[in-house]
CHARMM internal coordinates of N, CA and C (Angstrom, degrees):
IC EDIT
DIST 1 N 1 CA 1.4681
DIST 1 CA 1 C 1.5240
ANGL 1 N 1 CA 1 C 109.20
DIST 1 C 2 N 1.3247
ANGL 1 CA 1 C 2 N 117.46
DIHE 1 N 1 CA 1 C 2 N 122.17
DIST 2 N 2 CA 1.4511
ANGL 1 C 2 N 2 CA 123.87
DIHE 1 CA 1 C 2 N 2 CA 179.75
DIST 2 CA 2 C 1.4989
ANGL 2 N 2 CA 2 C 110.70
DIHE 1 C 2 N 2 CA 2 C -89.56
DIST 2 C 3 N 1.3365
ANGL 2 CA 2 C 3 N 117.44
DIHE 2 N 2 CA 2 C 3 N 113.56
DIST 3 N 3 CA 1.4676
ANGL 2 C 3 N 3 CA 121.15
DIHE 2 CA 2 C 3 N 3 CA -178.58
DIST 3 CA 3 C 1.5175
ANGL 3 N 3 CA 3 C 110.67
DIHE 2 C 3 N 3 CA 3 C -97.81
DIST 3 C 4 N 1.3296
ANGL 3 CA 3 C 4 N 117.06
DIHE 3 N 3 CA 3 C 4 N 144.05
DIST 4 N 4 CA 1.4546
ANGL 3 C 4 N 4 CA 119.42
DIHE 3 CA 3 C 4 N 4 CA 174.74
DIST 4 CA 4 C 1.5136
ANGL 4 N 4 CA 4 C 108.02
DIHE 3 C 4 N 4 CA 4 C -66.58
DIST 4 C 5 N 1.3362
ANGL 4 CA 4 C 5 N 114.43
DIHE 4 N 4 CA 4 C 5 N 152.08
DIST 5 N 5 CA 1.4512
ANGL 4 C 5 N 5 CA 120.58
DIHE 4 CA 4 C 5 N 5 CA 179.92
DIST 5 CA 5 C 1.4926
ANGL 5 N 5 CA 5 C 110.27
DIHE 4 C 5 N 5 CA 5 C -109.09
DIST 5 C 6 N 1.3018
ANGL 5 CA 5 C 6 N 117.93
DIHE 5 N 5 CA 5 C 6 N 142.80
DIST 6 N 6 CA 1.4839
ANGL 5 C 6 N 6 CA 124.41
DIHE 5 CA 5 C 6 N 6 CA 174.11
DIST 6 CA 6 C 1.5157
ANGL 6 N 6 CA 6 C 106.91
DIHE 5 C 6 N 6 CA 6 C -90.78
DIST 6 C 7 N 1.3195
ANGL 6 CA 6 C 7 N 117.89
DIHE 6 N 6 CA 6 C 7 N 116.77
DIST 7 N 7 CA 1.4706
ANGL 6 C 7 N 7 CA 122.00
DIHE 6 CA 6 C 7 N 7 CA 179.43
DIST 7 CA 7 C 1.5158
ANGL 7 N 7 CA 7 C 107.99
DIHE 6 C 7 N 7 CA 7 C -97.32
DIST 7 C 8 N 1.2996
ANGL 7 CA 7 C 8 N 117.28
DIHE 7 N 7 CA 7 C 8 N 122.31
DIST 8 N 8 CA 1.4630
ANGL 7 C 8 N 8 CA 122.80
DIHE 7 CA 7 C 8 N 8 CA 177.21
DIST 8 CA 8 C 1.5189
ANGL 8 N 8 CA 8 C 109.32
DIHE 7 C 8 N 8 CA 8 C -110.54
DIST 8 C 9 N 1.3255
ANGL 8 CA 8 C 9 N 114.80
DIHE 8 N 8 CA 8 C 9 N 127.73
DIST 9 N 9 CA 1.4773
ANGL 8 C 9 N 9 CA 119.75
DIHE 8 CA 8 C 9 N 9 CA 175.84
DIST 9 CA 9 C 1.4977
ANGL 9 N 9 CA 9 C 108.95
DIHE 8 C 9 N 9 CA 9 C -97.34
DIST 9 C 10 N 1.3579
ANGL 9 CA 9 C 10 N 118.27
DIHE 9 N 9 CA 9 C 10 N 147.16
DIST 10 N 10 CA 1.4482
ANGL 9 C 10 N 10 CA 118.30
DIHE 9 CA 9 C 10 N 10 CA 178.54
DIST 10 CA 10 C 1.5321
ANGL 10 N 10 CA 10 C 110.20
DIHE 9 C 10 N 10 CA 10 C -57.73
DIST 10 C 11 N 1.3071
ANGL 10 CA 10 C 11 N 115.71
DIHE 10 N 10 CA 10 C 11 N 139.08
DIST 11 N 11 CA 1.4300
ANGL 10 C 11 N 11 CA 121.58
DIHE 10 CA 10 C 11 N 11 CA 179.58
DIST 11 CA 11 C 1.5284
ANGL 11 N 11 CA 11 C 109.83
DIHE 10 C 11 N 11 CA 11 C -85.39
DIST 11 C 12 N 1.3196
ANGL 11 CA 11 C 12 N 116.47
DIHE 11 N 11 CA 11 C 12 N 136.45
DIST 12 N 12 CA 1.4934
ANGL 11 C 12 N 12 CA 119.63
DIHE 11 CA 11 C 12 N 12 CA 176.83
DIST 12 CA 12 C 1.4864
ANGL 12 N 12 CA 12 C 110.45
DIHE 11 C 12 N 12 CA 12 C -67.78
DIST 12 C 13 N 1.3069
ANGL 12 CA 12 C 13 N 117.12
DIHE 12 N 12 CA 12 C 13 N 142.38
DIST 13 N 13 CA 1.4800
ANGL 12 C 13 N 13 CA 119.49
DIHE 12 CA 12 C 13 N 13 CA 174.48
DIST 13 CA 13 C 1.5204
ANGL 13 N 13 CA 13 C 110.06
DIHE 12 C 13 N 13 CA 13 C -61.12
DIST 13 C 14 N 1.3028
ANGL 13 CA 13 C 14 N 115.83
DIHE 13 N 13 CA 13 C 14 N 149.65
DIST 14 N 14 CA 1.4749
ANGL 13 C 14 N 14 CA 121.51
DIHE 13 CA 13 C 14 N 14 CA 178.51
DIST 14 CA 14 C 1.5272
ANGL 14 N 14 CA 14 C 108.68
DIHE 13 C 14 N 14 CA 14 C -55.67
DIST 14 C 15 N 1.3466
ANGL 14 CA 14 C 15 N 114.00
DIHE 14 N 14 CA 14 C 15 N 141.40
DIST 15 N 15 CA 1.4541
ANGL 14 C 15 N 15 CA 118.87
DIHE 14 CA 14 C 15 N 15 CA -179.45
DIST 15 CA 15 C 1.5296
ANGL 15 N 15 CA 15 C 113.83
DIHE 14 C 15 N 15 CA 15 C 92.95
DIST 15 C 16 N 1.3405
ANGL 15 CA 15 C 16 N 115.99
DIHE 15 N 15 CA 15 C 16 N -12.84
DIST 16 N 16 CA 1.4910
ANGL 15 C 16 N 16 CA 119.25
DIHE 15 CA 15 C 16 N 16 CA -179.54
DIST 16 CA 16 C 1.5377
ANGL 16 N 16 CA 16 C 110.38
DIHE 15 C 16 N 16 CA 16 C -107.09
DIST 16 C 17 N 1.3236
ANGL 16 CA 16 C 17 N 117.38
DIHE 16 N 16 CA 16 C 17 N 15.83
DIST 17 N 17 CA 1.4736
ANGL 16 C 17 N 17 CA 120.82
DIHE 16 CA 16 C 17 N 17 CA 179.60
DIST 17 CA 17 C 1.5263
ANGL 17 N 17 CA 17 C 111.99
DIHE 16 C 17 N 17 CA 17 C -103.42
DIST 17 C 18 N 1.3567
ANGL 17 CA 17 C 18 N 116.16
DIHE 17 N 17 CA 17 C 18 N 10.04
DIST 18 N 18 CA 1.4535
ANGL 17 C 18 N 18 CA 120.10
DIHE 17 CA 17 C 18 N 18 CA 179.80
DIST 18 CA 18 C 1.4902
ANGL 18 N 18 CA 18 C 114.31
DIHE 17 C 18 N 18 CA 18 C 87.45
DIST 18 C 19 N 1.3513
ANGL 18 CA 18 C 19 N 116.51
DIHE 18 N 18 CA 18 C 19 N 0.35
DIST 19 N 19 CA 1.4510
ANGL 18 C 19 N 19 CA 120.92
DIHE 18 CA 18 C 19 N 19 CA 179.54
DIST 19 CA 19 C 1.5105
ANGL 19 N 19 CA 19 C 111.73
DIHE 18 C 19 N 19 CA 19 C -116.36
DIST 19 C 20 N 1.2763
ANGL 19 CA 19 C 20 N 118.93
DIHE 19 N 19 CA 19 C 20 N 149.94
DIST 20 N 20 CA 1.4567
ANGL 19 C 20 N 20 CA 123.34
DIHE 19 CA 19 C 20 N 20 CA 174.60
DIST 20 CA 20 C 1.5068
ANGL 20 N 20 CA 20 C 109.47
DIHE 19 C 20 N 20 CA 20 C -126.30
DIST 20 C 21 N 1.2966
ANGL 20 CA 20 C 21 N 116.96
DIHE 20 N 20 CA 20 C 21 N 150.89
DIST 21 N 21 CA 1.4573
ANGL 20 C 21 N 21 CA 122.89
DIHE 20 CA 20 C 21 N 21 CA 179.63
DIST 21 CA 21 C 1.5308
ANGL 21 N 21 CA 21 C 107.95
DIHE 20 C 21 N 21 CA 21 C -108.10
DIST 21 C 22 N 1.3061
ANGL 21 CA 21 C 22 N 115.79
DIHE 21 N 21 CA 21 C 22 N 136.39
DIST 22 N 22 CA 1.4545
ANGL 21 C 22 N 22 CA 121.65
DIHE 21 CA 21 C 22 N 22 CA 173.20
DIST 22 CA 22 C 1.5381
ANGL 22 N 22 CA 22 C 107.20
DIHE 21 C 22 N 22 CA 22 C -153.06
DIST 22 C 23 N 1.3134
ANGL 22 CA 22 C 23 N 114.68
DIHE 22 N 22 CA 22 C 23 N 165.79
DIST 23 N 23 CA 1.4751
ANGL 22 C 23 N 23 CA 118.15
DIHE 22 CA 22 C 23 N 23 CA -178.68
DIST 23 CA 23 C 1.5247
ANGL 23 N 23 CA 23 C 108.73
DIHE 22 C 23 N 23 CA 23 C -115.67
DIST 23 C 24 N 1.3231
ANGL 23 CA 23 C 24 N 114.10
DIHE 23 N 23 CA 23 C 24 N 153.80
DIST 24 N 24 CA 1.4635
ANGL 23 C 24 N 24 CA 121.00
DIHE 23 CA 23 C 24 N 24 CA 178.01
DIST 24 CA 24 C 1.5252
ANGL 24 N 24 CA 24 C 109.02
DIHE 23 C 24 N 24 CA 24 C -135.76
DIST 24 C 25 N 1.2760
ANGL 24 CA 24 C 25 N 116.57
DIHE 24 N 24 CA 24 C 25 N 158.90
DIST 25 N 25 CA 1.4863
ANGL 24 C 25 N 25 CA 122.16
DIHE 24 CA 24 C 25 N 25 CA 173.54
DIST 25 CA 25 C 1.5077
ANGL 25 N 25 CA 25 C 107.48
DIHE 24 C 25 N 25 CA 25 C -107.29
DIST 25 C 26 N 1.3306
ANGL 25 CA 25 C 26 N 118.06
DIHE 25 N 25 CA 25 C 26 N 123.83
DIST 26 N 26 CA 1.4547
ANGL 25 C 26 N 26 CA 121.29
DIHE 25 CA 25 C 26 N 26 CA 177.64
DIST 26 CA 26 C 1.5374
ANGL 26 N 26 CA 26 C 108.83
DIHE 25 C 26 N 26 CA 26 C -131.14
DIST 26 C 27 N 1.3298
ANGL 26 CA 26 C 27 N 115.72
DIHE 26 N 26 CA 26 C 27 N 156.44
DIST 27 N 27 CA 1.4614
ANGL 26 C 27 N 27 CA 119.62
DIHE 26 CA 26 C 27 N 27 CA 177.71
DIST 27 CA 27 C 1.5195
ANGL 27 N 27 CA 27 C 109.98
DIHE 26 C 27 N 27 CA 27 C -62.75
DIST 27 C 28 N 1.3356
ANGL 27 CA 27 C 28 N 115.90
DIHE 27 N 27 CA 27 C 28 N 148.11
DIST 28 N 28 CA 1.4643
ANGL 27 C 28 N 28 CA 122.83
DIHE 27 CA 27 C 28 N 28 CA -179.47
DIST 28 CA 28 C 1.5075
ANGL 28 N 28 CA 28 C 110.56
DIHE 27 C 28 N 28 CA 28 C -57.15
DIST 28 C 29 N 1.3547
ANGL 28 CA 28 C 29 N 116.69
DIHE 28 N 28 CA 28 C 29 N -40.55
DIST 29 N 29 CA 1.4489
ANGL 28 C 29 N 29 CA 120.17
DIHE 28 CA 28 C 29 N 29 CA 179.82
DIST 29 CA 29 C 1.5219
ANGL 29 N 29 CA 29 C 113.01
DIHE 28 C 29 N 29 CA 29 C -60.65
DIST 29 C 30 N 1.3188
ANGL 29 CA 29 C 30 N 117.64
DIHE 29 N 29 CA 29 C 30 N -39.70
DIST 30 N 30 CA 1.4451
ANGL 29 C 30 N 30 CA 122.28
DIHE 29 CA 29 C 30 N 30 CA 177.89
DIST 30 CA 30 C 1.5297
ANGL 30 N 30 CA 30 C 110.15
DIHE 29 C 30 N 30 CA 30 C -65.98
DIST 30 C 31 N 1.3220
ANGL 30 CA 30 C 31 N 117.32
DIHE 30 N 30 CA 30 C 31 N -42.06
DIST 31 N 31 CA 1.4438
ANGL 30 C 31 N 31 CA 121.88
DIHE 30 CA 30 C 31 N 31 CA 178.05
DIST 31 CA 31 C 1.5369
ANGL 31 N 31 CA 31 C 110.02
DIHE 30 C 31 N 31 CA 31 C -60.90
DIST 31 C 32 N 1.3240
ANGL 31 CA 31 C 32 N 117.92
DIHE 31 N 31 CA 31 C 32 N -42.13
DIST 32 N 32 CA 1.4518
ANGL 31 C 32 N 32 CA 122.06
DIHE 31 CA 31 C 32 N 32 CA 177.71
DIST 32 CA 32 C 1.5390
ANGL 32 N 32 CA 32 C 110.91
DIHE 31 C 32 N 32 CA 32 C -61.83
DIST 32 C 33 N 1.3306
ANGL 32 CA 32 C 33 N 117.28
DIHE 32 N 32 CA 32 C 33 N -40.54
DIST 33 N 33 CA 1.4541
ANGL 32 C 33 N 33 CA 120.14
DIHE 32 CA 32 C 33 N 33 CA 177.56
DIST 33 CA 33 C 1.5166
ANGL 33 N 33 CA 33 C 111.60
DIHE 32 C 33 N 33 CA 33 C -65.20
DIST 33 C 34 N 1.3353
ANGL 33 CA 33 C 34 N 117.09
DIHE 33 N 33 CA 33 C 34 N -41.67
DIST 34 N 34 CA 1.4607
ANGL 33 C 34 N 34 CA 121.25
DIHE 33 CA 33 C 34 N 34 CA 177.55
DIST 34 CA 34 C 1.4749
ANGL 34 N 34 CA 34 C 110.09
DIHE 33 C 34 N 34 CA 34 C -64.06
DIST 34 C 35 N 1.2991
ANGL 34 CA 34 C 35 N 118.88
DIHE 34 N 34 CA 34 C 35 N -45.42
DIST 35 N 35 CA 1.5282
ANGL 34 C 35 N 35 CA 122.19
DIHE 34 CA 34 C 35 N 35 CA 177.13
DIST 35 CA 35 C 1.5053
ANGL 35 N 35 CA 35 C 110.77
DIHE 34 C 35 N 35 CA 35 C -59.53
DIST 35 C 36 N 1.2983
ANGL 35 CA 35 C 36 N 118.07
DIHE 35 N 35 CA 35 C 36 N -41.50
DIST 36 N 36 CA 1.4817
ANGL 35 C 36 N 36 CA 121.67
DIHE 35 CA 35 C 36 N 36 CA 179.44
DIST 36 CA 36 C 1.5269
ANGL 36 N 36 CA 36 C 110.47
DIHE 35 C 36 N 36 CA 36 C -63.52
DIST 36 C 37 N 1.3539
ANGL 36 CA 36 C 37 N 116.78
DIHE 36 N 36 CA 36 C 37 N -46.47
DIST 37 N 37 CA 1.4437
ANGL 36 C 37 N 37 CA 121.00
DIHE 36 CA 36 C 37 N 37 CA 176.64
DIST 37 CA 37 C 1.5001
ANGL 37 N 37 CA 37 C 112.52
DIHE 36 C 37 N 37 CA 37 C -59.77
DIST 37 C 38 N 1.3061
ANGL 37 CA 37 C 38 N 114.46
DIHE 37 N 37 CA 37 C 38 N -40.31
DIST 38 N 38 CA 1.4540
ANGL 37 C 38 N 38 CA 120.95
DIHE 37 CA 37 C 38 N 38 CA -179.41
DIST 38 CA 38 C 1.5332
ANGL 38 N 38 CA 38 C 111.21
DIHE 37 C 38 N 38 CA 38 C -62.77
DIST 38 C 39 N 1.3395
ANGL 38 CA 38 C 39 N 116.69
DIHE 38 N 38 CA 38 C 39 N -42.91
DIST 39 N 39 CA 1.4451
ANGL 38 C 39 N 39 CA 122.52
DIHE 38 CA 38 C 39 N 39 CA 177.27
DIST 39 CA 39 C 1.5022
ANGL 39 N 39 CA 39 C 111.87
DIHE 38 C 39 N 39 CA 39 C -64.99
DIST 39 C 40 N 1.3237
ANGL 39 CA 39 C 40 N 116.37
DIHE 39 N 39 CA 39 C 40 N -45.68
DIST 40 N 40 CA 1.4657
ANGL 39 C 40 N 40 CA 122.01
DIHE 39 CA 39 C 40 N 40 CA -176.41
DIST 40 CA 40 C 1.5366
ANGL 40 N 40 CA 40 C 112.77
DIHE 39 C 40 N 40 CA 40 C -69.11
DIST 40 C 41 N 1.3444
ANGL 40 CA 40 C 41 N 117.78
DIHE 40 N 40 CA 40 C 41 N -32.20
DIST 41 N 41 CA 1.4426
ANGL 40 C 41 N 41 CA 120.81
DIHE 40 CA 40 C 41 N 41 CA -177.16
DIST 41 CA 41 C 1.5263
ANGL 41 N 41 CA 41 C 115.89
DIHE 40 C 41 N 41 CA 41 C -97.78
DIST 41 C 42 N 1.3466
ANGL 41 CA 41 C 42 N 113.83
DIHE 41 N 41 CA 41 C 42 N -13.07
DIST 42 N 42 CA 1.4733
ANGL 41 C 42 N 42 CA 120.85
DIHE 41 CA 41 C 42 N 42 CA -177.57
DIST 42 CA 42 C 1.5314
ANGL 42 N 42 CA 42 C 112.04
DIHE 41 C 42 N 42 CA 42 C 67.93
DIST 42 C 43 N 1.3132
ANGL 42 CA 42 C 43 N 116.34
DIHE 42 N 42 CA 42 C 43 N 20.64
DIST 43 N 43 CA 1.4824
ANGL 42 C 43 N 43 CA 120.70
DIHE 42 CA 42 C 43 N 43 CA 169.99
DIST 43 CA 43 C 1.5359
ANGL 43 N 43 CA 43 C 105.80
DIHE 42 C 43 N 43 CA 43 C -89.49
DIST 43 C 44 N 1.3510
ANGL 43 CA 43 C 44 N 115.65
DIHE 43 N 43 CA 43 C 44 N 147.64
DIST 44 N 44 CA 1.4351
ANGL 43 C 44 N 44 CA 117.28
DIHE 43 CA 43 C 44 N 44 CA 171.18
DIST 44 CA 44 C 1.5458
ANGL 44 N 44 CA 44 C 107.54
DIHE 43 C 44 N 44 CA 44 C -67.75
DIST 44 C 45 N 1.2967
ANGL 44 CA 44 C 45 N 114.71
DIHE 44 N 44 CA 44 C 45 N 159.30
DIST 45 N 45 CA 1.4959
ANGL 44 C 45 N 45 CA 117.80
DIHE 44 CA 44 C 45 N 45 CA -179.71
DIST 45 CA 45 C 1.5267
ANGL 45 N 45 CA 45 C 109.01
DIHE 44 C 45 N 45 CA 45 C -60.60
DIST 45 C 46 N 1.3487
ANGL 45 CA 45 C 46 N 118.50
DIHE 45 N 45 CA 45 C 46 N -38.40
DIST 46 N 46 CA 1.4755
ANGL 45 C 46 N 46 CA 120.04
DIHE 45 CA 45 C 46 N 46 CA 179.99
DIST 46 CA 46 C 1.5057
ANGL 46 N 46 CA 46 C 110.94
DIHE 45 C 46 N 46 CA 46 C -64.88
DIST 46 C 47 N 1.3568
ANGL 46 CA 46 C 47 N 118.32
DIHE 46 N 46 CA 46 C 47 N -45.27
DIST 47 N 47 CA 1.4577
ANGL 46 C 47 N 47 CA 120.70
DIHE 46 CA 46 C 47 N 47 CA 178.89
DIST 47 CA 47 C 1.5535
ANGL 47 N 47 CA 47 C 111.40
DIHE 46 C 47 N 47 CA 47 C -59.23
DIST 47 C 48 N 1.3073
ANGL 47 CA 47 C 48 N 114.02
DIHE 47 N 47 CA 47 C 48 N -44.01
DIST 48 N 48 CA 1.4550
ANGL 47 C 48 N 48 CA 120.20
DIHE 47 CA 47 C 48 N 48 CA -179.02
DIST 48 CA 48 C 1.5107
ANGL 48 N 48 CA 48 C 111.54
DIHE 47 C 48 N 48 CA 48 C -64.01
DIST 48 C 49 N 1.3135
ANGL 48 CA 48 C 49 N 118.09
DIHE 48 N 48 CA 48 C 49 N -45.66
DIST 49 N 49 CA 1.4800
ANGL 48 C 49 N 49 CA 120.68
DIHE 48 CA 48 C 49 N 49 CA -179.22
DIST 49 CA 49 C 1.5297
ANGL 49 N 49 CA 49 C 108.09
DIHE 48 C 49 N 49 CA 49 C -64.14
DIST 49 C 50 N 1.3204
ANGL 49 CA 49 C 50 N 121.01
DIHE 49 N 49 CA 49 C 50 N -38.38
DIST 50 N 50 CA 1.4760
ANGL 49 C 50 N 50 CA 123.19
DIHE 49 CA 49 C 50 N 50 CA 178.61
DIST 50 CA 50 C 1.5215
ANGL 50 N 50 CA 50 C 108.96
DIHE 49 C 50 N 50 CA 50 C -62.61
DIST 50 C 51 N 1.3563
ANGL 50 CA 50 C 51 N 118.09
DIHE 50 N 50 CA 50 C 51 N -44.07
DIST 51 N 51 CA 1.4609
ANGL 50 C 51 N 51 CA 120.68
DIHE 50 CA 50 C 51 N 51 CA 177.86
DIST 51 CA 51 C 1.5037
ANGL 51 N 51 CA 51 C 112.41
DIHE 50 C 51 N 51 CA 51 C -62.91
DIST 51 C 52 N 1.3465
ANGL 51 CA 51 C 52 N 116.74
DIHE 51 N 51 CA 51 C 52 N -43.96
DIST 52 N 52 CA 1.4604
ANGL 51 C 52 N 52 CA 121.06
DIHE 51 CA 51 C 52 N 52 CA -179.25
DIST 52 CA 52 C 1.5370
ANGL 52 N 52 CA 52 C 110.88
DIHE 51 C 52 N 52 CA 52 C -64.45
DIST 52 C 53 N 1.3252
ANGL 52 CA 52 C 53 N 116.85
DIHE 52 N 52 CA 52 C 53 N -44.71
DIST 53 N 53 CA 1.4661
ANGL 52 C 53 N 53 CA 120.00
DIHE 52 CA 52 C 53 N 53 CA -179.37
DIST 53 CA 53 C 1.5300
ANGL 53 N 53 CA 53 C 110.89
DIHE 52 C 53 N 53 CA 53 C -65.91
DIST 53 C 54 N 1.3526
ANGL 53 CA 53 C 54 N 117.71
DIHE 53 N 53 CA 53 C 54 N -41.90
DIST 54 N 54 CA 1.4688
ANGL 53 C 54 N 54 CA 118.98
DIHE 53 CA 53 C 54 N 54 CA 177.77
DIST 54 CA 54 C 1.5247
ANGL 54 N 54 CA 54 C 110.82
DIHE 53 C 54 N 54 CA 54 C -61.51
DIST 54 C 55 N 1.3129
ANGL 54 CA 54 C 55 N 117.92
DIHE 54 N 54 CA 54 C 55 N -43.41
DIST 55 N 55 CA 1.4402
ANGL 54 C 55 N 55 CA 121.74
DIHE 54 CA 54 C 55 N 55 CA 178.90
DIST 55 CA 55 C 1.5226
ANGL 55 N 55 CA 55 C 110.32
DIHE 54 C 55 N 55 CA 55 C -58.89
DIST 55 C 56 N 1.3144
ANGL 55 CA 55 C 56 N 118.08
DIHE 55 N 55 CA 55 C 56 N -45.58
DIST 56 N 56 CA 1.4664
ANGL 55 C 56 N 56 CA 122.70
DIHE 55 CA 55 C 56 N 56 CA -178.17
DIST 56 CA 56 C 1.5312
ANGL 56 N 56 CA 56 C 111.56
DIHE 55 C 56 N 56 CA 56 C -66.69
DIST 56 C 57 N 1.3303
ANGL 56 CA 56 C 57 N 118.20
DIHE 56 N 56 CA 56 C 57 N -45.49
DIST 57 N 57 CA 1.4276
ANGL 56 C 57 N 57 CA 123.55
DIHE 56 CA 56 C 57 N 57 CA -176.28
DIST 57 CA 57 C 1.5359
ANGL 57 N 57 CA 57 C 109.46
DIHE 56 C 57 N 57 CA 57 C -65.28
DIST 57 C 58 N 1.3168
ANGL 57 CA 57 C 58 N 116.94
DIHE 57 N 57 CA 57 C 58 N -41.18
DIST 58 N 58 CA 1.4678
ANGL 57 C 58 N 58 CA 121.37
DIHE 57 CA 57 C 58 N 58 CA 179.77
DIST 58 CA 58 C 1.5327
ANGL 58 N 58 CA 58 C 111.37
DIHE 57 C 58 N 58 CA 58 C -64.54
DIST 58 C 59 N 1.3189
ANGL 58 CA 58 C 59 N 118.89
DIHE 58 N 58 CA 58 C 59 N -24.14
DIST 59 N 59 CA 1.4618
ANGL 58 C 59 N 59 CA 122.01
DIHE 58 CA 58 C 59 N 59 CA -176.05
DIST 59 CA 59 C 1.5221
ANGL 59 N 59 CA 59 C 112.81
DIHE 58 C 59 N 59 CA 59 C -110.62
DIST 59 C 60 N 1.2888
ANGL 59 CA 59 C 60 N 116.98
DIHE 59 N 59 CA 59 C 60 N 14.13
DIST 60 N 60 CA 1.4533
ANGL 59 C 60 N 60 CA 122.19
DIHE 59 CA 59 C 60 N 60 CA -177.60
DIST 60 CA 60 C 1.5143
ANGL 60 N 60 CA 60 C 110.83
DIHE 59 C 60 N 60 CA 60 C -93.52
DIST 60 C 61 N 1.3329
ANGL 60 CA 60 C 61 N 117.87
DIHE 60 N 60 CA 60 C 61 N 131.95
DIST 61 N 61 CA 1.4751
ANGL 60 C 61 N 61 CA 123.18
DIHE 60 CA 60 C 61 N 61 CA 175.35
DIST 61 CA 61 C 1.5164
ANGL 61 N 61 CA 61 C 107.58
DIHE 60 C 61 N 61 CA 61 C -115.25
DIST 61 C 62 N 1.2926
ANGL 61 CA 61 C 62 N 116.85
DIHE 61 N 61 CA 61 C 62 N 142.27
DIST 62 N 62 CA 1.4640
ANGL 61 C 62 N 62 CA 122.53
DIHE 61 CA 61 C 62 N 62 CA 175.84
DIST 62 CA 62 C 1.5089
ANGL 62 N 62 CA 62 C 108.89
DIHE 61 C 62 N 62 CA 62 C -102.45
DIST 62 C 63 N 1.2858
ANGL 62 CA 62 C 63 N 116.44
DIHE 62 N 62 CA 62 C 63 N 123.35
DIST 63 N 63 CA 1.4462
ANGL 62 C 63 N 63 CA 121.64
DIHE 62 CA 62 C 63 N 63 CA -179.49
DIST 63 CA 63 C 1.5458
ANGL 63 N 63 CA 63 C 106.15
DIHE 62 C 63 N 63 CA 63 C -98.79
DIST 63 C 64 N 1.2834
ANGL 63 CA 63 C 64 N 115.65
DIHE 63 N 63 CA 63 C 64 N 119.30
DIST 64 N 64 CA 1.4697
ANGL 63 C 64 N 64 CA 121.01
DIHE 63 CA 63 C 64 N 64 CA -177.75
DIST 64 CA 64 C 1.5057
ANGL 64 N 64 CA 64 C 110.42
DIHE 63 C 64 N 64 CA 64 C -66.84
DIST 64 C 65 N 1.3240
ANGL 64 CA 64 C 65 N 116.90
DIHE 64 N 64 CA 64 C 65 N 140.96
DIST 65 N 65 CA 1.4631
ANGL 64 C 65 N 65 CA 121.75
DIHE 64 CA 64 C 65 N 65 CA 178.22
DIST 65 CA 65 C 1.5030
ANGL 65 N 65 CA 65 C 112.73
DIHE 64 C 65 N 65 CA 65 C -72.74
DIST 65 C 66 N 1.3019
ANGL 65 CA 65 C 66 N 115.76
DIHE 65 N 65 CA 65 C 66 N 175.18
DIST 66 N 66 CA 1.4944
ANGL 65 C 66 N 66 CA 121.11
DIHE 65 CA 65 C 66 N 66 CA -178.03
DIST 66 CA 66 C 1.4790
ANGL 66 N 66 CA 66 C 111.13
DIHE 65 C 66 N 66 CA 66 C -73.65
END
COOR INIT
IC SEED 1 N 1 CA 1 C
IC BUILD
């Protein structure tokens, strides 16, 4: 009887997958809005925050001071 094999590849150590973890403080109301969007869109909160941050950073302009 020929059984299928489970192939496991070595897992990269944390921090070597191109992502970094950090914490932020945000107002409770903003967290509630993010949680609501997460529920409505079926994105994880992390996925949603990454999309929102990327959108904002891509559209952000820095105005030089005087």
